[in-house]
Structures are given as C-alpha cells and as structure tokens.
VOBALUM-859792 format. One record per residue (C-alpha): residue number from 1; chain; x, z, y. Coordinates in Angstrom, 2 decimals, always signed. Layout:
N
  num  chaine       xx       zz       yy
  NUM       A        X        Z        Y
...
This chain:
562
  num  chaine       xx       zz       yy
    1       A   +22.90   +22.70   +38.79
    2       A   +25.27   +20.98   +41.21
    3       A   +28.13   +21.60   +38.78
    4       A   +26.09   +20.06   +35.95
    5       A   +25.33   +17.01   +38.05
    6       A   +28.96   +16.55   +39.02
    7       A   +30.09   +17.00   +35.42
    8       A   +27.65   +14.39   +34.03
    9       A   +28.53   +11.91   +36.77
   10       A   +32.24   +12.37   +36.15
   11       A   +31.89   +12.09   +32.36
   12       A   +29.03    +9.62   +31.75
   13       A   +30.07    +9.08   +28.12
   14       A   +29.28   +12.74   +27.42
   15       A   +25.90   +12.34   +29.11
   16       A   +25.12    +9.53   +26.65
   17       A   +25.95   +11.71   +23.65
   18       A   +23.87   +14.52   +25.10
   19       A   +20.93   +12.15   +25.53
   20       A   +21.27   +10.95   +21.92
   21       A   +21.40   +14.51   +20.62
   22       A   +18.38   +15.61   +22.64
   23       A   +16.63   +12.35   +21.72
   24       A   +16.90   +13.06   +18.00
   25       A   +15.67   +16.60   +18.64
   26       A   +12.68   +15.35   +20.65
   27       A   +11.97   +12.59   +18.14
   28       A   +11.84   +15.05   +15.24
   29       A    +9.02   +17.07   +16.83
   30       A    +5.70   +16.12   +15.26
   31       A    +2.15   +16.70   +16.46
   32       A    -0.43   +16.19   +13.74
   33       A    +2.07   +14.23   +11.68
   34       A    +3.04   +11.96   +14.60
   35       A    +6.46   +11.99   +16.23
   36       A    +8.13    +9.81   +18.83
   37       A   +11.12    +9.05   +16.63
   38       A   +14.78    +9.18   +17.66
   39       A   +14.79    +5.95   +19.70
   40       A   +11.93    +6.81   +22.02
   41       A   +13.16   +10.40   +22.01
   42       A   +16.52    +9.15   +23.32
   43       A   +14.74    +7.21   +26.06
   44       A   +12.86   +10.31   +27.24
   45       A   +16.05   +12.40   +26.99
   46       A   +17.90    +9.87   +29.13
   47       A   +15.12    +9.86   +31.72
   48       A   +15.11   +13.67   +31.75
   49       A   +18.87   +13.88   +32.30
   50       A   +18.54   +11.21   +34.96
   51       A   +16.34   +13.58   +36.95
   52       A   +19.34   +15.88   +37.45
   53       A   +22.18   +13.40   +37.82
   54       A   +22.65    +9.78   +38.79
   55       A   +24.83    +8.99   +35.77
   56       A   +26.73    +5.69   +36.05
   57       A   +26.03    +3.44   +33.05
   58       A   +28.51    +0.86   +31.78
   59       A   +26.88    -2.54   +31.34
   60       A   +29.61    -3.56   +28.88
   61       A   +29.01    -0.49   +26.71
   62       A   +25.25    -1.09   +26.74
   63       A   +25.66    -4.71   +25.67
   64       A   +28.24    -3.87   +23.01
   65       A   +26.01    -1.28   +21.35
   66       A   +22.88    -3.41   +21.61
   67       A   +24.58    -6.44   +20.03
   68       A   +25.81    -4.25   +17.16
   69       A   +22.24    -3.07   +16.65
   70       A   +20.81    -6.60   +16.71
   71       A   +23.37    -7.90   +14.24
   72       A   +22.66    -4.94   +11.93
   73       A   +18.91    -5.59   +12.04
   74       A   +19.39    -9.29   +11.34
   75       A   +21.85    -8.54    +8.54
   76       A   +19.46    -6.13    +6.83
   77       A   +16.35    -8.37    +6.95
   78       A   +18.23   -11.65    +6.40
   79       A   +18.04   -11.59    +2.58
   80       A   +14.22   -11.55    +2.73
   81       A   +13.64   -13.72    +5.81
   82       A   +13.47   -17.16    +4.17
   83       A   +11.75   -15.75    +1.10
   84       A    +9.04   -14.43    +3.43
   85       A    +8.24   -18.02    +4.36
   86       A    +7.38   -18.99    +0.78
   87       A    +4.61   -18.49    -1.74
   88       A    +2.44   -15.37    -1.41
   89       A    +4.51   -14.13    +1.49
   90       A    +3.21   -16.92    +3.70
   91       A    -0.04   -15.15    +4.56
   92       A    +1.68   -12.02    +5.94
   93       A    +4.06   -14.32    +7.82
   94       A    +1.19   -16.20    +9.47
   95       A    -0.45   -12.87   +10.22
   96       A    +2.74   -11.62   +11.89
   97       A    +2.99   -14.77   +14.00
   98       A    -0.62   -14.45   +15.19
   99       A    -0.23   -10.73   +15.98
  100       A    +3.03   -11.24   +17.88
  101       A    +1.80   -14.26   +19.85
  102       A    -1.44   -12.45   +20.70
  103       A    +0.58    -9.47   +21.87
  104       A    +2.74   -11.65   +24.11
  105       A    -0.22   -13.51   +25.64
  106       A    -2.11   -10.25   +26.23
  107       A    +0.94    -8.64   +27.85
  108       A    +1.38   -11.64   +30.17
  109       A    -2.31   -11.64   +31.12
  110       A    -2.34    -7.88   +31.82
  111       A    +0.94    -8.05   +33.75
  112       A    -0.38   -10.85   +35.96
  113       A    -3.68    -9.08   +36.48
  114       A    -1.87    -5.89   +37.56
  115       A    +0.70    -7.80   +39.61
  116       A    +3.64    -6.26   +37.73
  117       A    +7.22    -7.29   +38.39
  118       A    +9.36    -8.65   +35.48
  119       A   +10.73    -5.17   +34.67
  120       A    +7.37    -3.45   +34.41
  121       A    +6.00    -6.42   +32.46
  122       A    +8.83    -6.27   +29.93
  123       A    +8.44    -2.50   +29.50
  124       A    +4.69    -2.96   +29.12
  125       A    +5.38    -5.35   +26.25
  126       A    +8.12    -3.36   +24.52
  127       A    +6.26    -0.05   +24.72
  128       A    +2.78    -1.28   +23.87
  129       A    +4.01    -3.35   +20.91
  130       A    +6.47    -0.61   +19.84
  131       A    +9.52    -2.89   +19.82
  132       A   +12.30    -1.12   +21.70
  133       A   +14.83    -3.96   +21.09
  134       A   +12.75    -6.10   +23.48
  135       A   +14.08    -3.84   +26.25
  136       A   +17.55    -5.20   +25.54
  137       A   +16.63    -8.89   +25.62
  138       A   +14.55    -8.30   +28.76
  139       A   +17.48    -6.52   +30.42
  140       A   +19.76    -9.44   +29.71
  141       A   +17.17   -11.92   +30.99
  142       A   +16.70    -9.94   +34.23
  143       A   +20.45    -9.75   +34.82
  144       A   +20.56   -13.54   +34.54
  145       A   +17.92   -14.08   +37.24
  146       A   +19.09   -15.52   +40.58
  147       A   +18.13   -12.37   +42.49
  148       A   +20.01    -9.82   +44.63
  149       A   +21.83    -7.16   +42.61
  150       A   +19.61    -4.39   +43.98
  151       A   +16.44    -6.16   +42.80
  152       A   +17.88    -6.77   +39.34
  153       A   +18.88    -3.11   +39.02
  154       A   +15.41    -2.01   +40.09
  155       A   +13.71    -4.30   +37.60
  156       A   +15.95    -3.08   +34.76
  157       A   +15.02    +0.53   +35.60
  158       A   +11.35    -0.44   +35.56
  159       A   +11.67    -1.61   +31.93
  160       A   +12.44    +1.92   +30.76
  161       A    +9.71    +3.44   +32.93
  162       A    +6.98    +1.14   +31.59
  163       A    +8.20    +1.48   +28.02
  164       A    +8.07    +5.27   +28.25
  165       A    +4.54    +5.15   +29.66
  166       A    +3.17    +2.72   +27.06
  167       A    +5.04    +3.55   +23.87
  168       A    +3.21    +6.68   +22.75
  169       A    -0.24    +5.09   +22.76
  170       A    +1.24    +1.94   +21.18
  171       A    +2.69    +3.87   +18.24
  172       A    -0.39    +6.03   +17.71
  173       A    -2.70    +3.01   +17.89
  174       A    -0.85    +1.18   +15.11
  175       A    -0.86    +4.24   +12.85
  176       A    -4.54    +5.07   +13.38
  177       A    -5.74    +1.47   +13.38
  178       A    -4.05    +0.59   +10.09
  179       A    -5.10    +3.75    +8.29
  180       A    -8.48    +4.68    +9.83
  181       A   -10.01    +2.19   +12.28
  182       A    -9.12    -1.00   +10.40
  183       A   -10.65    +0.11    +7.08
  184       A   -13.83    +1.20    +8.88
  185       A   -14.14    -2.16   +10.66
  186       A   -13.70    -3.94    +7.33
  187       A   -16.11    -1.57    +5.59
  188       A   -13.70    -0.75    +2.77
  189       A   -12.51    +2.32    +0.90
  190       A    -8.71    +2.37    +0.90
  191       A    -8.41    +4.24    -2.41
  192       A   -10.79    +1.88    -4.23
  193       A    -9.16    -1.25    -2.83
  194       A    -5.70    +0.03    -3.74
  195       A    -6.78    +0.74    -7.33
  196       A    -8.24    -2.75    -7.70
  197       A    -5.10    -4.37    -6.31
  198       A    -2.92    -2.27    -8.60
  199       A    -4.93    -3.53   -11.59
  200       A    -4.27    -7.13   -10.51
  201       A    -0.53    -6.49   -10.56
  202       A    -0.66    -4.45   -13.74
  203       A    +0.24    -1.12   -12.17
  204       A    -0.93    +1.87   -14.22
  205       A    -1.13    +5.25   -12.55
  206       A    +0.01    +8.22   -14.59
  207       A    -1.00   +11.82   -14.37
  208       A    +0.93   +14.15   -12.14
  209       A    +4.28   +15.18   -13.60
  210       A    +4.47   +12.29   -16.08
  211       A    +7.16    +9.71   -15.38
  212       A    +6.22    +6.04   -15.16
  213       A    +7.01    +4.06   -18.31
  214       A    +8.81    +1.54   -16.16
  215       A   +11.31    +4.06   -14.79
  216       A   +12.26    +6.73   -17.33
  217       A   +14.14    +5.62   -20.43
  218       A   +15.79    +7.34   -23.38
  219       A   +17.41    +6.70   -26.77
  220       A   +16.07    +8.74   -29.71
  221       A   +16.79    +8.77   -33.44
  222       A   +14.13    +8.44   -36.16
  223       A   +14.33    +8.52   -39.97
  224       A   +12.57    +5.65   -41.78
  225       A   +10.29    +7.03   -44.47
  226       A    +9.40    +5.23   -47.71
  227       A    +5.93    +4.33   -46.47
  228       A    +6.94    +3.45   -42.89
  229       A    +5.27    +0.20   -41.69
  230       A    +8.63    -1.24   -40.60
  231       A   +10.44    -0.52   -43.89
  232       A   +11.64    -3.83   -45.28
  233       A   +11.19    -5.66   -41.98
  234       A   +13.94    -7.23   -39.90
  235       A   +14.84    -5.55   -36.63
  236       A   +13.46    -8.42   -34.56
  237       A   +10.11    -8.30   -36.40
  238       A    +9.91    -4.52   -36.07
  239       A   +10.50    -4.71   -32.31
  240       A    +7.72    -7.30   -32.02
  241       A    +5.07    -4.84   -33.26
  242       A    +4.79    -3.20   -29.81
  243       A    +6.07    -5.91   -27.41
  244       A    +4.29    -4.41   -24.42
  245       A    +6.29    -1.17   -24.78
  246       A    +9.73    -2.83   -25.01
  247       A   +11.12    -0.62   -27.78
  248       A   +14.51    -1.76   -29.10
  249       A   +16.67    -0.61   -31.99
  250       A   +20.24    -0.14   -30.75
  251       A   +22.04    +1.15   -33.87
  252       A   +21.28    +2.38   -37.34
  253       A   +22.88    +4.79   -39.83
  254       A   +22.86    +3.71   -43.46
  255       A   +24.54    +5.66   -46.23
  256       A   +26.48    +7.65   -43.64
  257       A   +27.80    +4.55   -41.88
  258       A   +26.81    +3.51   -38.36
  259       A   +25.86    -0.17   -37.99
  260       A   +25.37    -2.01   -34.71
  261       A   +21.87    -3.52   -34.68
  262       A   +21.49    -7.26   -35.12
  263       A   +18.11    -9.04   -34.96
  264       A   +18.35   -10.22   -38.59
  265       A   +19.26    -6.82   -40.09
  266       A   +16.68    -5.43   -42.51
  267       A   +15.42    -1.88   -42.10
  268       A   +15.49    +0.13   -45.33
  269       A   +13.80    +3.42   -46.21
  270       A   +16.16    +6.30   -45.49
  271       A   +17.83    +4.53   -42.56
  272       A   +18.12    +6.42   -39.30
  273       A   +17.54    +4.15   -36.31
  274       A   +18.39    +4.75   -32.66
  275       A   +15.46    +3.44   -30.60
  276       A   +15.55    +2.90   -26.84
  277       A   +12.50    +2.70   -24.66
  278       A   +10.34    +4.43   -22.06
  279       A   +10.41    +8.16   -22.69
  280       A    +6.64    +8.43   -22.47
  281       A    +6.20    +5.77   -25.15
  282       A    +8.79    +7.30   -27.46
  283       A    +7.12   +10.70   -27.23
  284       A    +3.49    +9.61   -27.49
  285       A    +3.77    +6.54   -29.74
  286       A    +6.65    +7.14   -32.15
  287       A    +6.73   +10.93   -32.05
  288       A    +3.55   +11.58   -34.09
  289       A    +4.34    +8.76   -36.58
  290       A    +8.01    +9.29   -37.33
  291       A   +10.48   +12.03   -38.19
  292       A   +12.79   +12.51   -35.22
  293       A   +16.30   +13.65   -36.06
  294       A   +19.29   +14.81   -34.05
  295       A   +22.25   +12.50   -34.63
  296       A   +24.68   +12.83   -31.75
  297       A   +27.13   +10.24   -33.08
  298       A   +24.40    +7.65   -33.61
  299       A   +22.90    +8.30   -30.18
  300       A   +26.27    +8.02   -28.45
  301       A   +25.43    +4.54   -27.14
  302       A   +27.44    +3.46   -24.05
  303       A   +24.82    +3.15   -21.30
  304       A   +25.35    +1.48   -17.93
  305       A   +23.32    +1.83   -14.75
  306       A   +23.72    -0.83   -12.07
  307       A   +22.18    -2.23    -8.90
  308       A   +22.00    -6.01    -9.18
  309       A   +21.39    -8.38    -6.25
  310       A   +19.08   -11.20    -7.36
  311       A   +20.56   -14.58    -6.43
  312       A   +19.47   -16.69    -9.42
  313       A   +17.34   -19.74    -8.67
  314       A   +15.90   -19.53   -12.19
  315       A   +14.53   -16.01   -11.74
  316       A   +13.17   -16.07    -8.20
  317       A    +9.42   -16.54    -8.13
  318       A    +8.96   -15.18   -11.68
  319       A    +7.11   -12.00   -12.60
  320       A    +8.77    -8.91   -14.04
  321       A    +6.73    -9.40   -17.21
  322       A    +7.92   -12.98   -17.61
  323       A   +11.60   -12.13   -17.10
  324       A   +11.34    -9.23   -19.55
  325       A   +10.58   -11.72   -22.33
  326       A   +13.96   -13.44   -21.99
  327       A   +16.23   -12.93   -25.00
  328       A   +19.07   -11.70   -22.77
  329       A   +16.76    -8.99   -21.36
  330       A   +16.52    -7.26   -24.75
  331       A   +17.34    -3.57   -24.27
  332       A   +17.47    -4.01   -20.47
  333       A   +15.17    -1.77   -18.45
  334       A   +14.16    -1.95   -14.80
  335       A   +14.23    +1.50   -13.19
  336       A   +13.37    +0.49    -9.62
  337       A   +13.07    -2.50    -7.32
  338       A   +13.82    -2.63    -3.59
  339       A   +13.16    -5.41    -1.10
  340       A   +14.33    -5.39    +2.48
  341       A   +15.19    -1.70    +2.16
  342       A   +11.67    -0.81    +0.95
  343       A   +10.82    +0.39    -2.56
  344       A    +8.51    -2.05    -4.36
  345       A    +6.04    -0.64    -6.92
  346       A    +6.94    -1.68   -10.47
  347       A    +4.35    -3.56   -12.47
  348       A    +4.34    -6.58   -14.85
  349       A    +2.76    -8.87   -12.24
  350       A    +5.21    -8.18    -9.39
  351       A    +7.05   -11.36    -8.38
  352       A   +10.83   -11.25    -7.98
  353       A   +12.42   -12.81    -4.92
  354       A   +15.96   -13.74    -4.01
  355       A   +17.59   -10.85    -2.20
  356       A   +15.79    -8.20    -4.26
  357       A   +17.87    -5.29    -5.54
  358       A   +17.14    -4.55    -9.20
  359       A   +18.12    -1.08   -10.41
  360       A   +18.66    -1.64   -14.15
  361       A   +19.79    +0.47   -17.11
  362       A   +20.77    -0.44   -20.64
  363       A   +23.68    -0.73   -23.07
  364       A   +26.89    -1.54   -21.23
  365       A   +27.31    -4.99   -22.76
  366       A   +23.66    -5.89   -22.11
  367       A   +23.78    -4.84   -18.45
  368       A   +27.05    -6.71   -17.88
  369       A   +25.71    -9.91   -19.46
  370       A   +22.29    -9.70   -17.79
  371       A   +23.79    -9.06   -14.35
  372       A   +25.56   -12.43   -14.52
  373       A   +22.21   -14.15   -15.10
  374       A   +20.40   -12.18   -12.40
  375       A   +23.04   -12.35    -9.67
  376       A   +25.83    -9.93    -8.96
  377       A   +26.30    -6.20    -9.34
  378       A   +26.27    -4.48    -5.97
  379       A   +29.13    -2.02    -6.20
  380       A   +29.47    +0.64    -3.52
  381       A   +32.00    -0.47    -0.92
  382       A   +33.61    +1.38    +1.95
  383       A   +35.13    -1.77    +3.46
  384       A   +33.50    -3.75    +6.27
  385       A   +34.31    -7.43    +6.71
  386       A   +35.16    -7.15   +10.40
  387       A   +36.31   -10.77   +10.52
  388       A   +32.83   -12.05    +9.69
  389       A   +31.17    -9.30   +11.77
  390       A   +33.11   -10.06   +14.94
  391       A   +33.08   -13.85   +14.57
  392       A   +29.35   -13.98   +13.78
  393       A   +28.48   -11.89   +16.86
  394       A   +30.72   -14.08   +19.03
  395       A   +29.32   -17.37   +17.72
  396       A   +25.74   -16.09   +17.82
  397       A   +26.17   -15.00   +21.43
  398       A   +27.76   -18.35   +22.28
  399       A   +24.82   -20.25   +20.82
  400       A   +22.44   -17.97   +22.70
  401       A   +24.14   -18.89   +26.00
  402       A   +24.28   -22.63   +25.30
  403       A   +20.70   -23.07   +24.02
  404       A   +18.20   -23.17   +26.89
  405       A   +14.50   -23.93   +27.24
  406       A   +12.36   -24.71   +30.30
  407       A    +9.86   -22.25   +31.77
  408       A    +8.23   -23.76   +34.82
  409       A   +10.95   -24.86   +37.23
  410       A   +13.56   -22.68   +35.52
  411       A   +15.70   -23.09   +32.42
  412       A   +16.10   -19.84   +30.48
  413       A   +18.83   -19.42   +27.89
  414       A   +18.05   -18.17   +24.40
  415       A   +20.23   -15.18   +25.40
  416       A   +23.18   -13.62   +23.63
  417       A   +20.83   -10.97   +22.21
  418       A   +18.59   -13.40   +20.34
  419       A   +21.62   -15.47   +19.33
  420       A   +23.29   -12.43   +17.75
  421       A   +20.05   -11.45   +15.99
  422       A   +19.88   -14.94   +14.46
  423       A   +23.55   -14.71   +13.49
  424       A   +22.83   -11.48   +11.65
  425       A   +19.93   -13.16    +9.85
  426       A   +22.18   -16.03    +8.78
  427       A   +24.97   -13.78    +7.48
  428       A   +22.45   -11.57    +5.68
  429       A   +20.86   -14.63    +4.05
  430       A   +24.21   -16.13    +3.05
  431       A   +25.01   -12.93    +1.19
  432       A   +22.23   -13.77    -1.29
  433       A   +24.10   -16.97    -2.13
  434       A   +27.68   -15.72    -1.73
  435       A   +27.54   -11.96    -2.47
  436       A   +31.16   -11.32    -1.53
  437       A   +30.75   -12.96    +1.89
  438       A   +30.49   -10.71    +4.95
  439       A   +30.12    -7.45    +3.06
  440       A   +29.08    -4.46    +5.17
  441       A   +28.31    -1.12    +3.47
  442       A   +24.75    +0.13    +3.81
  443       A   +25.99    +3.24    +5.61
  444       A   +27.78    +1.08    +8.19
  445       A   +24.66    -1.03    +8.77
  446       A   +22.63    +2.15    +9.16
  447       A   +25.07    +3.46   +11.76
  448       A   +25.06    +0.15   +13.64
  449       A   +21.28    +0.06   +13.86
  450       A   +20.56    +3.76   +14.43
  451       A   +23.35    +4.64   +16.84
  452       A   +23.40    +1.22   +18.50
  453       A   +19.76    +1.27   +19.54
  454       A   +19.56    +5.01   +20.29
  455       A   +22.63    +4.85   +22.54
  456       A   +21.41    +1.70   +24.31
  457       A   +17.99    +3.20   +24.96
  458       A   +19.54    +6.49   +26.09
  459       A   +21.67    +4.62   +28.65
  460       A   +18.61    +2.69   +29.79
  461       A   +16.83    +6.03   +30.30
  462       A   +19.80    +7.43   +32.25
  463       A   +19.67    +4.39   +34.52
  464       A   +15.91    +4.72   +35.04
  465       A   +15.82    +8.50   +35.45
  466       A   +16.53    +8.72   +39.21
  467       A   +13.72    +6.26   +40.04
  468       A   +11.27    +7.27   +37.30
  469       A    +8.86    +9.28   +39.46
  470       A    +8.76    +6.77   +42.31
  471       A    +8.34    +3.89   +39.84
  472       A    +5.39    +5.61   +38.17
  473       A    +3.78    +5.94   +41.58
  474       A    +4.42    +2.25   +42.26
  475       A    +2.94    +1.05   +38.97
  476       A    -0.08    +3.34   +39.07
  477       A    -2.47    +4.38   +36.32
  478       A    -3.21    +0.73   +35.63
  479       A    +0.03    +0.48   +33.69
  480       A    -1.18    +3.05   +31.14
  481       A    -4.58    +1.42   +30.66
  482       A    -3.02    -2.01   +30.60
  483       A    -0.71    -0.83   +27.85
  484       A    -3.72    +0.31   +25.82
  485       A    -5.20    -3.17   +26.02
  486       A    -1.92    -4.76   +24.97
  487       A    -1.63    -2.36   +22.02
  488       A    -5.15    -2.77   +20.66
  489       A    -5.87    -6.49   +21.19
  490       A    -3.33    -7.97   +18.72
  491       A    -4.38    -5.45   +16.06
  492       A    -8.05    -6.46   +16.31
  493       A    -7.26   -10.18   +16.40
  494       A    -4.85    -9.83   +13.47
  495       A    -7.35    -7.82   +11.42
  496       A   -10.11   -10.41   +11.60
  497       A    -7.75   -13.38   +11.40
  498       A    -6.13   -12.00    +8.27
  499       A    -9.39   -11.06    +6.59
  500       A   -11.64   -14.02    +7.38
  501       A    -9.21   -16.89    +8.02
  502       A    -6.32   -16.05    +5.67
  503       A    -8.59   -14.23    +3.16
  504       A    -5.97   -11.53    +2.64
  505       A    -6.48    -8.53    +0.43
  506       A    -7.40    -5.61    +2.74
  507       A    -4.51    -3.40    +1.59
  508       A    -1.93    -6.16    +2.04
  509       A    -3.55    -7.04    +5.38
  510       A    -3.17    -3.52    +6.73
  511       A    +0.42    -3.37    +5.48
  512       A    +1.05    -6.73    +7.15
  513       A    -0.34    -5.48   +10.48
  514       A    +2.10    -2.56   +10.39
  515       A    +4.93    -4.96    +9.53
  516       A    +4.01    -7.37   +12.31
  517       A    +4.56    -4.55   +14.80
  518       A    +7.59    -3.23   +12.89
  519       A    +5.93    +0.17   +12.56
  520       A    +6.99    +1.71    +9.25
  521       A    +4.92    +4.80   +10.06
  522       A    +1.81    +2.59   +10.09
  523       A    +2.53    +1.38    +6.56
  524       A    +3.25    +4.95    +5.43
  525       A    -0.13    +6.03    +6.81
  526       A    -1.89    +3.34    +4.77
  527       A    +0.03    +4.41    +1.67
  528       A    -0.87    +8.05    +2.25
  529       A    -4.60    +7.47    +2.72
  530       A    -4.84    +4.95    -0.15
  531       A    -2.75    +7.05    -2.53
  532       A    -0.70    +3.97    -3.40
  533       A    +2.57    +2.37    -2.31
  534       A    +1.29    -1.17    -2.83
  535       A    +0.75    -1.84    +0.91
  536       A    +4.52    -2.44    +1.07
  537       A    +3.92    -5.89    -0.48
  538       A    +2.18    -6.93    +2.75
  539       A    +4.65    -5.11    +4.99
  540       A    +7.94    -6.57    +3.75
  541       A    +7.20   -10.29    +4.44
  542       A    +5.81    -9.51    +7.92
  543       A    +8.43    -7.12    +9.30
  544       A   +11.35    -9.59    +9.68
  545       A    +9.07   -11.99   +11.57
  546       A    +7.90    -9.16   +13.79
  547       A   +11.46    -8.09   +14.59
  548       A   +12.51   -11.63   +15.54
  549       A    +9.48   -12.60   +17.63
  550       A    +8.91    -9.30   +19.42
  551       A   +12.61    -9.02   +20.29
  552       A   +12.58   -12.58   +21.63
  553       A    +9.46   -11.88   +23.71
  554       A   +11.58    -9.69   +26.00
  555       A   +13.35   -12.82   +27.21
  556       A   +10.17   -14.89   +27.36
  557       A    +8.05   -12.49   +29.41
  558       A   +10.81   -12.02   +31.99
  559       A   +11.16   -15.77   +32.36
  560       A    +7.42   -16.21   +32.83
  561       A    +6.89   -13.27   +35.18
  562       A    +9.94   -14.18   +37.28
C-alpha cells in the first residue's frame, strides 16, 4: 500500500484518470433503477483514493477543466435560453426561478441554523439541489476570500464532503417526488393527464410495432383505374382530398414516359403515379383502394435527409400543422424534432422555436429549398472554432472578474465561472442567428461537458479524501438531515406555486420541476410512469434557467456565509 501511495502522489495526473474510470464504474451501478451517475461517482472515487494517498491537485488544471465544462453547458443550452423566456415557456421559467430561489434561501437558513462554514454550506447546496457545477463556483469564491490559505483549503475540502453526504438523497427525492409524491399530492393520474395533454397537442398514440405517421415515410406507385375518384382531376386537387395525411404525387408514368409532377397536370386513367406519404397511410388508406405496382424507374426519386437548424423569424412561434400548409413544404416531411438536446414529441399543435433542430426528409430539391426558408442545414463537422472558444472563455472570465456586487460589507465578483457560463450562453445563442459562427461539433461539446465536470469533481474528491472522515465528524448528522430539508422544500413550494399560481398543466409542471433542478432522471421517471414523452415540453424551458441560477448560487452562498 505504501508503494501505491507513493506512486499516486508522484503521478497525480494518473490518479485523476483512475478516479474518473472508477467514477464511471460506480455511477453505472443501479439500485432499483437509481444510479449515482458518473459525476457523483467520480466524486466518491476521488474521496476513496484520497483515503490512501494525499494526492496533490493542480488548481490550474481544475479551473481549466471546469471552465471548459461551463462553456460547453452554456453553448448547448444557449439556443433555447432566450426562447425559454417567451410565450408558453414563461411558466416553466417562472417555476424554475421560484424553485431555485427557494432552494438557495432554504440552504442559507439551514446552514445558519447548523452553524456551517462556507464550505459545508456550499456542499449542502450543491448536493441537496443536485447541481455539481455549484461546487466549482463555490470553490472559486472561497479561494477569493481574505482568509489564511489553510482555512481556504479546509473550506474547499468541506464542499466535496457535504456534497457527497447530501447528493444521494437530493437525487432520489427529485426522482420520487416528480413521479410518485407530486402526482399524489395533486390527486392526479399521470397516464390520464398525459393522454389529455397529448390530445390538446394533437398527438395520436399508435399500437405497438406501428410507426408514427409523422416519422416513417415512403414512395409507392399506384395505377389509376378508369373509375378512380381522382381520374380527370389535377394533381393539386387530388392531393387536397386528404390534406391531413399529406400525400403528394412526385412523378407519373404516361404512355411509357416518366413525367415530373406539376400541380396543374391532369391525372388520366391508366397513369401510374408515384405517391409519397406516411407509410401507415399509404398502406391503410390507398392500399385497399388502388392497384399498387412495382415500377423501379418511376420510384427512383432522389430523396434527401437533413437536419435543419431553425433560425427563421417567420417560422418561430408557429405550429407544425401551420408550417406544413406552406406551399414550399409540399412533399417535405418532418421525421423528428429536437430542442436543447431533448427529443420533442411530434404533433400538429407543437410550437416551433428558434434553435430547434428539424430532421426532415423529402425530394432533394424540396429539402434544399425548404432548408433555406427554415434556417440552415446542420452538416456534421469535425472542426472546432478554437478562436471563438478561447476568446469567449477569456472575455467571459474577464467580465466575471470585473463585475462585482455587494453582500453585506463585502463586494463579491460575479466570478470567472459564471462569466464563462454566460459567454457560452451568448455564443450558443448567436449560433441561431449566425449558424457558421463559433461552430463546435456535438461530440466535442459532449467531451467538454462530460470529461470537464467529471475530472473537476474527481480532483475535488482527491483533495477532500484525506480529511473526509474528520470533516464528517465535525459536521455531524445534522448535515444529512439538513440536506433532506433543502432537497424537499423547493420541490413542495414549486409544486403548489406551479399548480395554483401559474395554473400549469400537471404533466408540464412535473417536467418543469425536474428541469429546475437539472435532473434529467426526474423527467425520465415522469415519462416512464405516464407512458408519454410529453413532460419534456415542461423540462426544456426550465433546465437552462436551473443550470444558470443553481451554478451561480455557489458563489452567492459562500459570500453570504463568509
């Protein structure tokens, strides 16, 4: 064991990688469907390794990784941040503000009642409210305090100790409250409420194994019989017979010749037409009424599939059903819709927002033309704009240092952490207006956020490991029970505020509560028990607000408790 200790002390960078590896292993272990996740797993792994070796931790490396993480988080939620402040998203935003402020006030009250130092108080907040990034802002705030170095180091170690003690109950409480306790307090049935909300948006559930008509599309060929209802009609009139199904004639074969379809072309008996549309509709609606034929040459229609970033001012705020009626949307089909990295259920009543990613399919010329009206095609890129990345982090950190606010007799800076988070938000938002600005591949953003936070937390655990046991003895059992109060109080306040003040739909309210505490697992639990994905519509507007406020609270609570 002495050799292991000496090795880890001599090569601290390897200790960090070991902690990350063990952290992901620990985080993947689930008990009754619940797992700690890789971030908290890395914290526990770091603390465990710290029991065997006093591993030196580089402050520069910690800050570098944490700033990368913060910029990545801001960059990913930036496209939806301002949209979350508008229209229907305003209720989840107000809910997130109330939940986060309640959490901060409760954490301050509990910390003062227990007589906690700034480190324990910050860990109490980050663990109970399940926002590990608050550990980083609190660490920076503590290091800026006019205290002896030994006291600052002790307080920083206490952050990790308190977070480790409080996080598990905090995570479990969000999951159980949103999926079990909350519905019981409201007296609702999640499945029934989800079905009613789906009807409002026009979502139709299909039987198991049948693809949704909004996602699966095909082109099939049919022969026009002498008594066919559309014989003698123009193409545009024939397509108008079933407008709700969005069936379009792409090409037609007449007397052995292939003709490209034009709205004014007349359909004659004997023609073979290539019809595009939802596979389910083609099979169930046209199949029994028409003679389907195999015509490979006719069906050889160039099809394009593209992901399009919505930047158009004309389309934002409009429903999918409304946009589908545009003349340029003829033969264009929406396969999927994502917002802030979350899949949005497809239905006619769903409102489009700037920053949405539309996964569309259709004839090559139609997709190319429509993409110009929607925004810009998001092509896979392996190149990162390091100029914008580096400059934005520098300028964001600079603003964080220069901007200060008074707390009592002290003036606390916004902090480089919060400044970089805001810089990421700005760059992410600007990308919805200037799509070629500051491009960072999704894989690179994922690496920045996942590795950045896991490594930072692992190093925090390594620093806290040697004093973990003694710190637990110092804080006492009160820290655990105090964390329970901090976890539960904002959920209860948010539930009743959202239901009786904001008059939110219960499903969107529960999704918003999970978003306010940035707990994706809480939203997933609601989706699982309701049998519907629609809770994501409450989650996506709330989660960027939760990330910003809860991360900032790390700085605030240190300033107040100091």
